[in-house]
N, CA, C, O and the ligand as a Tripos MOL2 file, in Angstrom:
@<TRIPOS>MOLECULE
protein
  301   299    76     0     0
PROTEIN
NO_CHARGES

@<TRIPOS>ATOM
      1 N           0.8460   -1.2060    0.0000 N.3       1 MET1
      2 CA          0.0000    0.0000    0.0000 C.3       1 MET1
      3 C           0.8780    1.2520    0.0000 C.2       1 MET1
      4 O           1.7270    1.4240    0.8750 O.2       1 MET1
      5 N           0.6720    2.0940   -0.9570 N.am      2 GLU2
      6 CA          1.5030    3.2860   -1.0610 C.3       2 GLU2
      7 C           0.9120    4.4150   -0.2440 C.2       2 GLU2
      8 O          -0.3060    4.5740   -0.1610 O.2       2 GLU2
      9 N           1.7680    5.1750    0.3420 N.am      3 ARG3
     10 CA          1.3170    6.3650    1.0340 C.3       3 ARG3
     11 C           0.9980    7.4350    0.0000 C.2       3 ARG3
     12 O           1.7010    7.5590   -1.0030 O.2       3 ARG3
     13 N          -0.0550    8.2050    0.2370 N.am      4 PRO4
     14 CA         -0.4280    9.2640   -0.7330 C.3       4 PRO4
     15 C           0.7140   10.2350   -0.9990 C.2       4 PRO4
     16 O           0.8390   10.7480   -2.1120 O.2       4 PRO4
     17 N           1.5470   10.4960    0.0010 N.am      5 ASP5
     18 CA          2.6710   11.4150   -0.1730 C.3       5 ASP5
     19 C           3.6290   10.9160   -1.2440 C.2       5 ASP5
     20 O           4.1320   11.6970   -2.0520 O.2       5 ASP5
     21 N           3.8800    9.6070   -1.2460 N.am      6 ASP6
     22 CA          4.7940    9.0420   -2.2330 C.3       6 ASP6
     23 C           4.2190    9.1820   -3.6290 C.2       6 ASP6
     24 O           4.9160    9.5260   -4.5830 O.2       6 ASP6
     25 N           2.9220    8.9060   -3.7210 N.am      7 LEU7
     26 CA          2.2630    8.9790   -5.0160 C.3       7 LEU7
     27 C           2.3020   10.4080   -5.5540 C.2       7 LEU7
     28 O           2.5870   10.6410   -6.7290 O.2       7 LEU7
     29 N           2.0130   11.3500   -4.6730 N.am      8 LEU8
     30 CA          2.0190   12.7580   -5.0780 C.3       8 LEU8
     31 C           3.4210   13.1780   -5.5140 C.2       8 LEU8
     32 O           3.5940   13.8580   -6.5250 O.2       8 LEU8
     33 N           4.4050   12.7650   -4.7420 N.am      9 ALA9
     34 CA          5.7910   13.1220   -5.0730 C.3       9 ALA9
     35 C           6.1530   12.5560   -6.4420 C.2       9 ALA9
     36 O           6.8650   13.1970   -7.2160 O.2       9 ALA9
     37 N           5.6690   11.3690   -6.7330 N.am     10 ARG10
     38 CA          5.9900   10.7530   -8.0180 C.3      10 ARG10
     39 C           5.3020   11.5030   -9.1640 C.2      10 ARG10
     40 O           5.8790   11.7010  -10.2330 O.2      10 ARG10
     41 N           4.0710   11.9080   -8.9150 N.am     11 LEU11
     42 CA          3.3530   12.6420   -9.9580 C.3      11 LEU11
     43 C           3.9950   13.9930  -10.2340 C.2      11 LEU11
     44 O           4.0560   14.4530  -11.3740 O.2      11 LEU11
     45 N           4.4700   14.6140   -9.1680 N.am     12 LEU12
     46 CA          5.0670   15.9410   -9.3160 C.3      12 LEU12
     47 C           6.5030   15.8640   -9.7950 C.2      12 LEU12
     48 O           7.0650   16.8570  -10.2550 O.2      12 LEU12
     49 N           7.0930   14.6950   -9.6870 N.am     13 GLY13
     50 CA          8.4810   14.5370  -10.0750 C.3      13 GLY13
     51 C           9.3890   14.9000   -8.9220 C.2      13 GLY13
     52 O           8.9420   15.4000   -7.8890 O.2      13 GLY13
     53 N          10.6750   14.6420   -9.1130 N.am     14 PRO14
     54 CA         11.6200   14.9070   -8.0390 C.3      14 PRO14
     55 C          11.7380   16.3930   -7.7520 C.2      14 PRO14
     56 O          11.6550   17.2270   -8.6540 O.2      14 PRO14
     57 N          11.9300   16.7040   -6.4880 N.am     15 SER15
     58 CA         12.1870   18.0960   -6.1500 C.3      15 SER15
     59 C          13.6650   18.3780   -6.3720 C.2      15 SER15
     60 O          14.4510   17.4550   -6.5870 O.2      15 SER15
     61 N          14.0340   19.6130   -6.3240 N.am     16 GLY16
     62 CA         15.4230   19.9540   -6.5840 C.3      16 GLY16
     63 C          15.6560   20.0940   -8.0760 C.2      16 GLY16
     64 O          14.7240   20.3450   -8.8400 O.2      16 GLY16
     65 N          16.9090   19.9290   -8.4890 N.am     17 PRO17
     66 CA         17.2360   20.1660   -9.8980 C.3      17 PRO17
     67 C          16.4350   19.2420  -10.7960 C.2      17 PRO17
     68 O          16.4530   18.0250  -10.6140 O.2      17 PRO17
     69 N          15.7510   19.7990  -11.7390 N.am     18 GLU18
     70 CA         14.9830   18.9880  -12.6760 C.3      18 GLU18
     71 C          15.9220   18.4180  -13.7290 C.2      18 GLU18
     72 O          16.7240   19.1420  -14.3190 O.2      18 GLU18
     73 N          15.8170   17.1510  -13.9500 N.am     19 LEU19
     74 CA         16.6340   16.5440  -14.9830 C.3      19 LEU19
     75 C          15.7000   15.7420  -15.8900 C.2      19 LEU19
     76 O          15.0570   14.7950  -15.4350 O.2      19 LEU19
     77 N          15.6230   16.1040  -17.1330 N.am     20 GLY20
     78 CA         14.7910   15.3810  -18.0770 C.3      20 GLY20
     79 C          15.5890   14.2860  -18.7510 C.2      20 GLY20
     80 O          16.7560   14.0610  -18.4270 O.2      20 GLY20
     81 N          14.9440   13.5970  -19.7020 N.am     21 CYS21
     82 CA         15.6210   12.5010  -20.3970 C.3      21 CYS21
     83 C          16.8400   13.0140  -21.1730 C.2      21 CYS21
     84 O          17.8700   12.3400  -21.2070 O.2      21 CYS21
     85 N          16.7420   14.1710  -21.7830 N.am     22 ASP22
     86 CA         17.8770   14.7030  -22.5350 C.3      22 ASP22
     87 C          19.0790   14.9360  -21.6280 C.2      22 ASP22
     88 O          20.2000   14.5350  -21.9400 O.2      22 ASP22
     89 N          18.8260   15.5850  -20.5140 N.am     23 GLY23
     90 CA         19.8970   15.8450  -19.5600 C.3      23 GLY23
     91 C          20.4440   14.5570  -18.9820 C.2      23 GLY23
     92 O          21.6430   14.4240  -18.7360 O.2      23 GLY23
     93 N          19.5540   13.6200  -18.7710 N.am     24 CYS24
     94 CA         19.9550   12.3330  -18.2290 C.3      24 CYS24
     95 C          20.9000   11.6150  -19.1850 C.2      24 CYS24
     96 O          21.9490   11.1220  -18.7690 O.2      24 CYS24
     97 N          20.5370   11.5550  -20.4590 N.am     25 PHE25
     98 CA         21.3950   10.8920  -21.4490 C.3      25 PHE25
     99 C          22.7230   11.6220  -21.5900 C.2      25 PHE25
    100 O          23.7640   10.9970  -21.7900 O.2      25 PHE25
    101 N          22.6830   12.9410  -21.4840 N.am     26 ALA26
    102 CA         23.9110   13.7290  -21.6310 C.3      26 ALA26
    103 C          24.9000   13.4430  -20.5000 C.2      26 ALA26
    104 O          26.1140   13.4820  -20.7040 O.2      26 ALA26
    105 N          24.3750   13.1550  -19.3070 N.am     27 GLU27
    106 CA         25.2430   12.9740  -18.1410 C.3      27 GLU27
    107 C          25.4970   11.5200  -17.7920 C.2      27 GLU27
    108 O          26.3110   11.2170  -16.9200 O.2      27 GLU27
    109 N          24.8030   10.6240  -18.4690 N.am     28 LEU28
    110 CA         24.8200    9.2250  -18.0410 C.3      28 LEU28
    111 C          26.2180    8.5960  -18.1010 C.2      28 LEU28
    112 O          26.6070    7.8570  -17.1960 O.2      28 LEU28
    113 N          26.9620    8.8870  -19.1580 N.am     29 ASP29
    114 CA         28.3250    8.3460  -19.2750 C.3      29 ASP29
    115 C          29.1740    8.7110  -18.0590 C.2      29 ASP29
    116 O          29.8050    7.8710  -17.4180 O.2      29 ASP29
    117 N          29.1510   10.0180  -17.7830 N.am     30 ARG30
    118 CA         29.9470   10.5420  -16.6730 C.3      30 ARG30
    119 C          29.4870    9.9340  -15.3510 C.2      30 ARG30
    120 O          30.2940    9.5470  -14.5060 O.2      30 ARG30
    121 N          28.1770    9.8630  -15.1980 N.am     31 TYR31
    122 CA         27.5970    9.3280  -13.9780 C.3      31 TYR31
    123 C          28.0420    7.8860  -13.7380 C.2      31 TYR31
    124 O          28.4480    7.5180  -12.6350 O.2      31 TYR31
    125 N          27.9540    7.0830  -14.7960 N.am     32 VAL32
    126 CA         28.2980    5.6670  -14.6690 C.3      32 VAL32
    127 C          29.7900    5.4940  -14.3860 C.2      32 VAL32
    128 O          30.1740    4.6300  -13.5970 O.2      32 VAL32
    129 N          30.6310    6.3090  -15.0230 N.am     33 GLU33
    130 CA         32.0700    6.1900  -14.7630 C.3      33 GLU33
    131 C          32.4100    6.5350  -13.3180 C.2      33 GLU33
    132 O          33.2550    5.8930  -12.6950 O.2      33 GLU33
    133 N          31.7400    7.5550  -12.7980 N.am     34 LEU34
    134 CA         31.9490    7.9130  -11.3980 C.3      34 LEU34
    135 C          31.4690    6.7930  -10.4880 C.2      34 LEU34
    136 O          32.1270    6.4360   -9.5110 O.2      34 LEU34
    137 N          30.3230    6.2560  -10.8260 N.am     35 GLU35
    138 CA         29.7270    5.1870  -10.0340 C.3      35 GLU35
    139 C          30.6620    3.9730   -9.9810 C.2      35 GLU35
    140 O          30.8930    3.4010   -8.9160 O.2      35 GLU35
    141 N          31.1860    3.5980  -11.1240 N.am     36 VAL36
    142 CA         32.0580    2.4270  -11.1980 C.3      36 VAL36
    143 C          33.3720    2.6810  -10.4680 C.2      36 VAL36
    144 O          33.9390    1.7720   -9.8620 O.2      36 VAL36
    145 N          33.8540    3.9200  -10.5270 N.am     37 SER37
    146 CA         35.1240    4.2330   -9.8730 C.3      37 SER37
    147 C          34.9660    4.4390   -8.3700 C.2      37 SER37
    148 O          35.9480    4.6380   -7.6560 O.2      37 SER37
    149 N          33.7290    4.3900   -7.9000 N.am     38 GLY38
    150 CA         33.4860    4.4910   -6.4690 C.3      38 GLY38
    151 C          33.3150    5.9170   -5.9870 C.2      38 GLY38
    152 O          33.2350    6.1570   -4.7820 O.2      38 GLY38
    153 N          33.2570    6.8830   -6.9200 N.am     39 ALA39
    154 CA         33.0610    8.2780   -6.5320 C.3      39 ALA39
    155 C          31.5870    8.5310   -6.2040 C.2      39 ALA39
    156 O          30.7260    7.6870   -6.4520 O.2      39 ALA39
    157 N          31.3220    9.6950   -5.6500 N.am     40 ASP40
    158 CA         29.9480   10.0360   -5.3090 C.3      40 ASP40
    159 C          29.2290   10.5880   -6.5360 C.2      40 ASP40
    160 O          29.1410   11.8010   -6.7270 O.2      40 ASP40
    161 N          28.7240    9.6890   -7.3520 N.am     41 ALA41
    162 CA         28.0870   10.0740   -8.6050 C.3      41 ALA41
    163 C          26.8440   10.9350   -8.3700 C.2      41 ALA41
    164 O          26.5390   11.8290   -9.1610 O.2      41 ALA41
    165 N          26.1410   10.6610   -7.2920 N.am     42 ASP42
    166 CA         24.9130   11.4160   -7.0230 C.3      42 ASP42
    167 C          25.1990   12.8720   -6.6750 C.2      42 ASP42
    168 O          24.3940   13.7590   -6.9610 O.2      42 ASP42
    169 N          26.3610   13.1110   -6.0530 N.am     43 ALA43
    170 CA         26.7350   14.4880   -5.7330 C.3      43 ALA43
    171 C          27.2210   15.2100   -6.9890 C.2      43 ALA43
    172 O          27.0050   16.4110   -7.1470 O.2      43 ALA43
    173 N          27.8780   14.4660   -7.8800 N.am     44 ALA44
    174 CA         28.4230   15.0710   -9.0920 C.3      44 ALA44
    175 C          27.3300   15.3870  -10.0980 C.2      44 ALA44
    176 O          27.4170   16.3700  -10.8340 O.2      44 ALA44
    177 N          26.3060   14.5530  -10.1270 N.am     45 VAL45
    178 CA         25.2160   14.7550  -11.0840 C.3      45 VAL45
    179 C          23.8880   14.7430  -10.3310 C.2      45 VAL45
    180 O          23.1770   13.7380  -10.3290 O.2      45 VAL45
    181 N          23.5610   15.8500   -9.7010 N.am     46 PRO46
    182 CA         22.3340   15.9040   -8.8910 C.3      46 PRO46
    183 C          21.0910   15.6890   -9.7600 C.2      46 PRO46
    184 O          20.9900   16.2080  -10.8710 O.2      46 PRO46
    185 N          20.1720   14.9250   -9.2320 N.am     47 GLY47
    186 CA         18.9040   14.7430   -9.9290 C.3      47 GLY47
    187 C          18.8720   13.5380  -10.8450 C.2      47 GLY47
    188 O          17.7980   13.0920  -11.2480 O.2      47 GLY47
    189 N          20.0370   13.0050  -11.1760 N.am     48 LEU48
    190 CA         20.0380   11.8950  -12.1340 C.3      48 LEU48
    191 C          19.4550   10.6250  -11.5220 C.2      48 LEU48
    192 O          18.6640    9.9180  -12.1470 O.2      48 LEU48
    193 N          19.8630   10.3570  -10.2890 N.am     49 ARG49
    194 CA         19.3410    9.1610   -9.6170 C.3      49 ARG49
    195 C          17.8170    9.2300   -9.5080 C.2      49 ARG49
    196 O          17.1200    8.2410   -9.7340 O.2      49 ARG49
    197 N          17.3220   10.3990   -9.1640 N.am     50 ALA50
    198 CA         15.8750   10.5660   -9.0340 C.3      50 ALA50
    199 C          15.1970   10.3550  -10.3800 C.2      50 ALA50
    200 O          14.1130    9.7770  -10.4610 O.2      50 ALA50
    201 N          15.8420   10.8240  -11.4180 N.am     51 HIS51
    202 CA         15.2590   10.6340  -12.7480 C.3      51 HIS51
    203 C          15.2220    9.1510  -13.1120 C.2      51 HIS51
    204 O          14.2340    8.6630  -13.6610 O.2      51 HIS51
    205 N          16.2970    8.4460  -12.8040 N.am     52 LEU52
    206 CA         16.3390    7.0090  -13.1080 C.3      52 LEU52
    207 C          15.2230    6.2700  -12.3870 C.2      52 LEU52
    208 O          14.6130    5.3450  -12.9240 O.2      52 LEU52
    209 N          14.9710    6.7030  -11.1480 N.am     53 GLU53
    210 CA         13.9340    6.0200  -10.3730 C.3      53 GLU53
    211 C          12.5560    6.2390  -10.9630 C.2      53 GLU53
    212 O          11.6660    5.4050  -10.7980 O.2      53 GLU53
    213 N          12.3780    7.3510  -11.6450 N.am     54 GLY54
    214 CA         11.0570    7.6470  -12.1860 C.3      54 GLY54
    215 C          10.9250    7.3770  -13.6730 C.2      54 GLY54
    216 O           9.8460    7.5540  -14.2390 O.2      54 GLY54
    217 N          12.0040    6.9510  -14.3160 N.am     55 CYS55
    218 CA         11.9750    6.8210  -15.7630 C.3      55 CYS55
    219 C          12.5330    5.4640  -16.1960 C.2      55 CYS55
    220 O          13.7500    5.2900  -16.2520 O.2      55 CYS55
    221 N          11.6610    4.5050  -16.5000 N.am     56 PRO56
    222 CA         12.1080    3.1540  -16.8480 C.3      56 PRO56
    223 C          13.0510    3.1220  -18.0530 C.2      56 PRO56
    224 O          13.9750    2.3090  -18.0870 O.2      56 PRO56
    225 N          12.8350    3.9860  -19.0330 N.am     57 ALA57
    226 CA         13.6870    3.9800  -20.2290 C.3      57 ALA57
    227 C          15.1240    4.3400  -19.8800 C.2      57 ALA57
    228 O          16.0670    3.6810  -20.3200 O.2      57 ALA57
    229 N          15.2780    5.3870  -19.0880 N.am     58 CYS58
    230 CA         16.6220    5.8080  -18.6950 C.3      58 CYS58
    231 C          17.2390    4.8180  -17.7180 C.2      58 CYS58
    232 O          18.4530    4.6130  -17.7190 O.2      58 CYS58
    233 N          16.4090    4.2090  -16.8910 N.am     59 ARG59
    234 CA         16.9260    3.2340  -15.9350 C.3      59 ARG59
    235 C          17.5220    2.0470  -16.6890 C.2      59 ARG59
    236 O          18.5800    1.5310  -16.3290 O.2      59 ARG59
    237 N          16.8360    1.6370  -17.7210 N.am     60 GLU60
    238 CA         17.3210    0.5260  -18.5320 C.3      60 GLU60
    239 C          18.6390    0.9010  -19.2160 C.2      60 GLU60
    240 O          19.5790    0.1080  -19.2650 O.2      60 GLU60
    241 N          18.6840    2.1160  -19.7350 N.am     61 GLU61
    242 CA         19.8960    2.6200  -20.3740 C.3      61 GLU61
    243 C          21.0490    2.6510  -19.3730 C.2      61 GLU61
    244 O          22.1760    2.2680  -19.6870 O.2      61 GLU61
    245 N          20.7480    3.1060  -18.1840 N.am     62 HIS62
    246 CA         21.7580    3.1780  -17.1250 C.3      62 HIS62
    247 C          22.2820    1.7870  -16.7850 C.2      62 HIS62
    248 O          23.4880    1.5920  -16.6270 O.2      62 HIS62
    249 N          21.3760    0.8290  -16.6730 N.am     63 GLU63
    250 CA         21.7940   -0.5190  -16.3010 C.3      63 GLU63
    251 C          22.6710   -1.1510  -17.3730 C.2      63 GLU63
    252 O          23.6560   -1.8170  -17.0540 O.2      63 GLU63
    253 N          22.3230   -0.9490  -18.6380 N.am     64 SER64
    254 CA         23.1440   -1.5590  -19.6790 C.3      64 SER64
    255 C          24.4950   -0.8580  -19.7870 C.2      64 SER64
    256 O          25.5100   -1.5010  -20.0550 O.2      64 SER64
    257 N          24.5110    0.4440  -19.5810 N.am     65 LEU65
    258 CA         25.7800    1.1670  -19.6120 C.3      65 LEU65
    259 C          26.6680    0.7540  -18.4370 C.2      65 LEU65
    260 O          27.8780    0.5830  -18.5840 O.2      65 LEU65
    261 N          26.0550    0.6010  -17.3000 N.am     66 LEU66
    262 CA         26.7840    0.1810  -16.1060 C.3      66 LEU66
    263 C          27.4030   -1.2030  -16.3270 C.2      66 LEU66
    264 O          28.5640   -1.4300  -15.9840 O.2      66 LEU66
    265 N          26.6360   -2.1100  -16.8920 N.am     67 ALA67
    266 CA         27.1300   -3.4610  -17.1600 C.3      67 ALA67
    267 C          28.2850   -3.4030  -18.1570 C.2      67 ALA67
    268 O          29.2800   -4.1140  -18.0120 O.2      67 ALA67
    269 N          28.1430   -2.5540  -19.1600 N.am     68 LEU68
    270 CA         29.1860   -2.4110  -20.1830 C.3      68 LEU68
    271 C          30.4820   -1.8920  -19.5830 C.2      68 LEU68
    272 O          31.5500   -2.4550  -19.8190 O.2      68 LEU68
    273 N          30.3890   -0.8240  -18.8120 N.am     69 VAL69
    274 CA         31.5920   -0.2310  -18.2300 C.3      69 VAL69
    275 C          32.2490   -1.1990  -17.2550 C.2      69 VAL69
    276 O          33.4750   -1.2840  -17.1960 O.2      69 VAL69
    277 N          31.4450   -1.9230  -16.4960 N.am     70 ARG70
    278 CA         32.0030   -2.8900  -15.5520 C.3      70 ARG70
    279 C          32.7010   -4.0200  -16.2850 C.2      70 ARG70
    280 O          33.7520   -4.4860  -15.8440 O.2      70 ARG70
    281 N          32.1390   -4.4640  -17.3860 N.am     71 SER71
    282 CA         32.7750   -5.5660  -18.1150 C.3      71 SER71
    283 C          34.0510   -5.0850  -18.7920 C.2      71 SER71
    284 O          35.0060   -5.8500  -18.9310 O.2      71 SER71
    285 N          34.0750   -3.8230  -19.2150 N.am     72 GLU72
    286 CA         35.3120   -3.2690  -19.7840 C.3      72 GLU72
    287 C          36.3990   -3.1750  -18.7340 C.2      72 GLU72
    288 O          37.5730   -3.4300  -19.0040 O.2      72 GLU72
    289 N          35.9940   -2.8070  -17.5410 N.am     73 GLN73
    290 CA         36.9730   -2.6470  -16.4680 C.3      73 GLN73
    291 C          37.5770   -3.9590  -16.0360 C.2      73 GLN73
    292 O          38.7630   -4.0270  -15.7140 O.2      73 GLN73
    293 N          36.7710   -5.0040  -16.0270 N.am     74 SER74
    294 CA         37.2560   -6.2840  -15.5190 C.3      74 SER74
    295 C          38.0760   -7.0340  -16.5550 C.2      74 SER74
    296 O          38.7430   -8.0150  -16.2250 O.2      74 SER74
    297 N          38.0350   -6.5860  -17.8020 N.am     75 SER75
    298 CA         38.7840   -7.3000  -18.8280 C.3      75 SER75
    299 C          40.1880   -6.7110  -18.9710 C.2      75 SER75
    300 O          40.9750   -7.1830  -19.7920 O.2      75 SER75
    301 ZN         14.3360    9.5690  -18.7750 Zn       76 ZN76
@<TRIPOS>BOND
     1     1     2 1
     2     2     3 1
     3     3     4 2
     4     3     5 am
     5     5     6 1
     6     6     7 1
     7     7     8 2
     8     7     9 am
     9     9    10 1
    10    10    11 1
    11    11    12 2
    12    11    13 am
    13    13    14 1
    14    14    15 1
    15    15    16 2
    16    15    17 am
    17    17    18 1
    18    18    19 1
    19    19    20 2
    20    19    21 am
    21    21    22 1
    22    22    23 1
    23    23    24 2
    24    23    25 am
    25    25    26 1
    26    26    27 1
    27    27    28 2
    28    27    29 am
    29    29    30 1
    30    30    31 1
    31    31    32 2
    32    31    33 am
    33    33    34 1
    34    34    35 1
    35    35    36 2
    36    35    37 am
    37    37    38 1
    38    38    39 1
    39    39    40 2
    40    39    41 am
    41    41    42 1
    42    42    43 1
    43    43    44 2
    44    43    45 am
    45    45    46 1
    46    46    47 1
    47    47    48 2
    48    47    49 am
    49    49    50 1
    50    50    51 1
    51    51    52 2
    52    51    53 am
    53    53    54 1
    54    54    55 1
    55    55    56 2
    56    55    57 am
    57    57    58 1
    58    58    59 1
    59    59    60 2
    60    59    61 am
    61    61    62 1
    62    62    63 1
    63    63    64 2
    64    63    65 am
    65    65    66 1
    66    66    67 1
    67    67    68 2
    68    67    69 am
    69    69    70 1
    70    70    71 1
    71    71    72 2
    72    71    73 am
    73    73    74 1
    74    74    75 1
    75    75    76 2
    76    75    77 am
    77    77    78 1
    78    78    79 1
    79    79    80 2
    80    79    81 am
    81    81    82 1
    82    82    83 1
    83    83    84 2
    84    83    85 am
    85    85    86 1
    86    86    87 1
    87    87    88 2
    88    87    89 am
    89    89    90 1
    90    90    91 1
    91    91    92 2
    92    91    93 am
    93    93    94 1
    94    94    95 1
    95    95    96 2
    96    95    97 am
    97    97    98 1
    98    98    99 1
    99    99   100 2
   100    99   101 am
   101   101   102 1
   102   102   103 1
   103   103   104 2
   104   103   105 am
   105   105   106 1
   106   106   107 1
   107   107   108 2
   108   107   109 am
   109   109   110 1
   110   110   111 1
   111   111   112 2
   112   111   113 am
   113   113   114 1
   114   114   115 1
   115   115   116 2
   116   115   117 am
   117   117   118 1
   118   118   119 1
   119   119   120 2
   120   119   121 am
   121   121   122 1
   122   122   123 1
   123   123   124 2
   124   123   125 am
   125   125   126 1
   126   126   127 1
   127   127   128 2
   128   127   129 am
   129   129   130 1
   130   130   131 1
   131   131   132 2
   132   131   133 am
   133   133   134 1
   134   134   135 1
   135   135   136 2
   136   135   137 am
   137   137   138 1
   138   138   139 1
   139   139   140 2
   140   139   141 am
   141   141   142 1
   142   142   143 1
   143   143   144 2
   144   143   145 am
   145   145   146 1
   146   146   147 1
   147   147   148 2
   148   147   149 am
   149   149   150 1
   150   150   151 1
   151   151   152 2
   152   151   153 am
   153   153   154 1
   154   154   155 1
   155   155   156 2
   156   155   157 am
   157   157   158 1
   158   158   159 1
   159   159   160 2
   160   159   161 am
   161   161   162 1
   162   162   163 1
   163   163   164 2
   164   163   165 am
   165   165   166 1
   166   166   167 1
   167   167   168 2
   168   167   169 am
   169   169   170 1
   170   170   171 1
   171   171   172 2
   172   171   173 am
   173   173   174 1
   174   174   175 1
   175   175   176 2
   176   175   177 am
   177   177   178 1
   178   178   179 1
   179   179   180 2
   180   179   181 am
   181   181   182 1
   182   182   183 1
   183   183   184 2
   184   183   185 am
   185   185   186 1
   186   186   187 1
   187   187   188 2
   188   187   189 am
   189   189   190 1
   190   190   191 1
   191   191   192 2
   192   191   193 am
   193   193   194 1
   194   194   195 1
   195   195   196 2
   196   195   197 am
   197   197   198 1
   198   198   199 1
   199   199   200 2
   200   199   201 am
   201   201   202 1
   202   202   203 1
   203   203   204 2
   204   203   205 am
   205   205   206 1
   206   206   207 1
   207   207   208 2
   208   207   209 am
   209   209   210 1
   210   210   211 1
   211   211   212 2
   212   211   213 am
   213   213   214 1
   214   214   215 1
   215   215   216 2
   216   215   217 am
   217   217   218 1
   218   218   219 1
   219   219   220 2
   220   219   221 am
   221   221   222 1
   222   222   223 1
   223   223   224 2
   224   223   225 am
   225   225   226 1
   226   226   227 1
   227   227   228 2
   228   227   229 am
   229   229   230 1
   230   230   231 1
   231   231   232 2
   232   231   233 am
   233   233   234 1
   234   234   235 1
   235   235   236 2
   236   235   237 am
   237   237   238 1
   238   238   239 1
   239   239   240 2
   240   239   241 am
   241   241   242 1
   242   242   243 1
   243   243   244 2
   244   243   245 am
   245   245   246 1
   246   246   247 1
   247   247   248 2
   248   247   249 am
   249   249   250 1
   250   250   251 1
   251   251   252 2
   252   251   253 am
   253   253   254 1
   254   254   255 1
   255   255   256 2
   256   255   257 am
   257   257   258 1
   258   258   259 1
   259   259   260 2
   260   259   261 am
   261   261   262 1
   262   262   263 1
   263   263   264 2
   264   263   265 am
   265   265   266 1
   266   266   267 1
   267   267   268 2
   268   267   269 am
   269   269   270 1
   270   270   271 1
   271   271   272 2
   272   271   273 am
   273   273   274 1
   274   274   275 1
   275   275   276 2
   276   275   277 am
   277   277   278 1
   278   278   279 1
   279   279   280 2
   280   279   281 am
   281   281   282 1
   282   282   283 1
   283   283   284 2
   284   283   285 am
   285   285   286 1
   286   286   287 1
   287   287   288 2
   288   287   289 am
   289   289   290 1
   290   290   291 1
   291   291   292 2
   292   291   293 am
   293   293   294 1
   294   294   295 1
   295   295   296 2
   296   295   297 am
   297   297   298 1
   298   298   299 1
   299   299   300 2
@<TRIPOS>SUBSTRUCTURE
     1 MET1         2 RESIDUE 1 A MET
     2 GLU2         6 RESIDUE 1 A GLU
     3 ARG3        10 RESIDUE 1 A ARG
     4 PRO4        14 RESIDUE 1 A PRO
     5 ASP5        18 RESIDUE 1 A ASP
     6 ASP6        22 RESIDUE 1 A ASP
     7 LEU7        26 RESIDUE 1 A LEU
     8 LEU8        30 RESIDUE 1 A LEU
     9 ALA9        34 RESIDUE 1 A ALA
    10 ARG10       38 RESIDUE 1 A ARG
    11 LEU11       42 RESIDUE 1 A LEU
    12 LEU12       46 RESIDUE 1 A LEU
    13 GLY13       50 RESIDUE 1 A GLY
    14 PRO14       54 RESIDUE 1 A PRO
    15 SER15       58 RESIDUE 1 A SER
    16 GLY16       62 RESIDUE 1 A GLY
    17 PRO17       66 RESIDUE 1 A PRO
    18 GLU18       70 RESIDUE 1 A GLU
    19 LEU19       74 RESIDUE 1 A LEU
    20 GLY20       78 RESIDUE 1 A GLY
    21 CYS21       82 RESIDUE 1 A CYS
    22 ASP22       86 RESIDUE 1 A ASP
    23 GLY23       90 RESIDUE 1 A GLY
    24 CYS24       94 RESIDUE 1 A CYS
    25 PHE25       98 RESIDUE 1 A PHE
    26 ALA26      102 RESIDUE 1 A ALA
    27 GLU27      106 RESIDUE 1 A GLU
    28 LEU28      110 RESIDUE 1 A LEU
    29 ASP29      114 RESIDUE 1 A ASP
    30 ARG30      118 RESIDUE 1 A ARG
    31 TYR31      122 RESIDUE 1 A TYR
    32 VAL32      126 RESIDUE 1 A VAL
    33 GLU33      130 RESIDUE 1 A GLU
    34 LEU34      134 RESIDUE 1 A LEU
    35 GLU35      138 RESIDUE 1 A GLU
    36 VAL36      142 RESIDUE 1 A VAL
    37 SER37      146 RESIDUE 1 A SER
    38 GLY38      150 RESIDUE 1 A GLY
    39 ALA39      154 RESIDUE 1 A ALA
    40 ASP40      158 RESIDUE 1 A ASP
    41 ALA41      162 RESIDUE 1 A ALA
    42 ASP42      166 RESIDUE 1 A ASP
    43 ALA43      170 RESIDUE 1 A ALA
    44 ALA44      174 RESIDUE 1 A ALA
    45 VAL45      178 RESIDUE 1 A VAL
    46 PRO46      182 RESIDUE 1 A PRO
    47 GLY47      186 RESIDUE 1 A GLY
    48 LEU48      190 RESIDUE 1 A LEU
    49 ARG49      194 RESIDUE 1 A ARG
    50 ALA50      198 RESIDUE 1 A ALA
    51 HIS51      202 RESIDUE 1 A HIS
    52 LEU52      206 RESIDUE 1 A LEU
    53 GLU53      210 RESIDUE 1 A GLU
    54 GLY54      214 RESIDUE 1 A GLY
    55 CYS55      218 RESIDUE 1 A CYS
    56 PRO56      222 RESIDUE 1 A PRO
    57 ALA57      226 RESIDUE 1 A ALA
    58 CYS58      230 RESIDUE 1 A CYS
    59 ARG59      234 RESIDUE 1 A ARG
    60 GLU60      238 RESIDUE 1 A GLU
    61 GLU61      242 RESIDUE 1 A GLU
    62 HIS62      246 RESIDUE 1 A HIS
    63 GLU63      250 RESIDUE 1 A GLU
    64 SER64      254 RESIDUE 1 A SER
    65 LEU65      258 RESIDUE 1 A LEU
    66 LEU66      262 RESIDUE 1 A LEU
    67 ALA67      266 RESIDUE 1 A ALA
    68 LEU68      270 RESIDUE 1 A LEU
    69 VAL69      274 RESIDUE 1 A VAL
    70 ARG70      278 RESIDUE 1 A ARG
    71 SER71      282 RESIDUE 1 A SER
    72 GLU72      286 RESIDUE 1 A GLU
    73 GLN73      290 RESIDUE 1 A GLN
    74 SER74      294 RESIDUE 1 A SER
    75 SER75      298 RESIDUE 1 A SER
    76 ZN76       301 GROUP 0 **** ****
């Protein structure tokens, strides 16, 4: 059962810096590299994590990019 506050927050989108799909795709490379290197990616790219949580298309893109960068690193 979802709390109404969560639902409202989701409908209104994340608070703070607004990041749309365009901005998300533009920053995703950098975000993933920071994430893989263990840096604070969320501090470097504010709003991206929130966008991923609300946007299945970008989340999927993020996951495949993350898998790609990790496999490149381990090889
Ligand atoms: Zn998106």
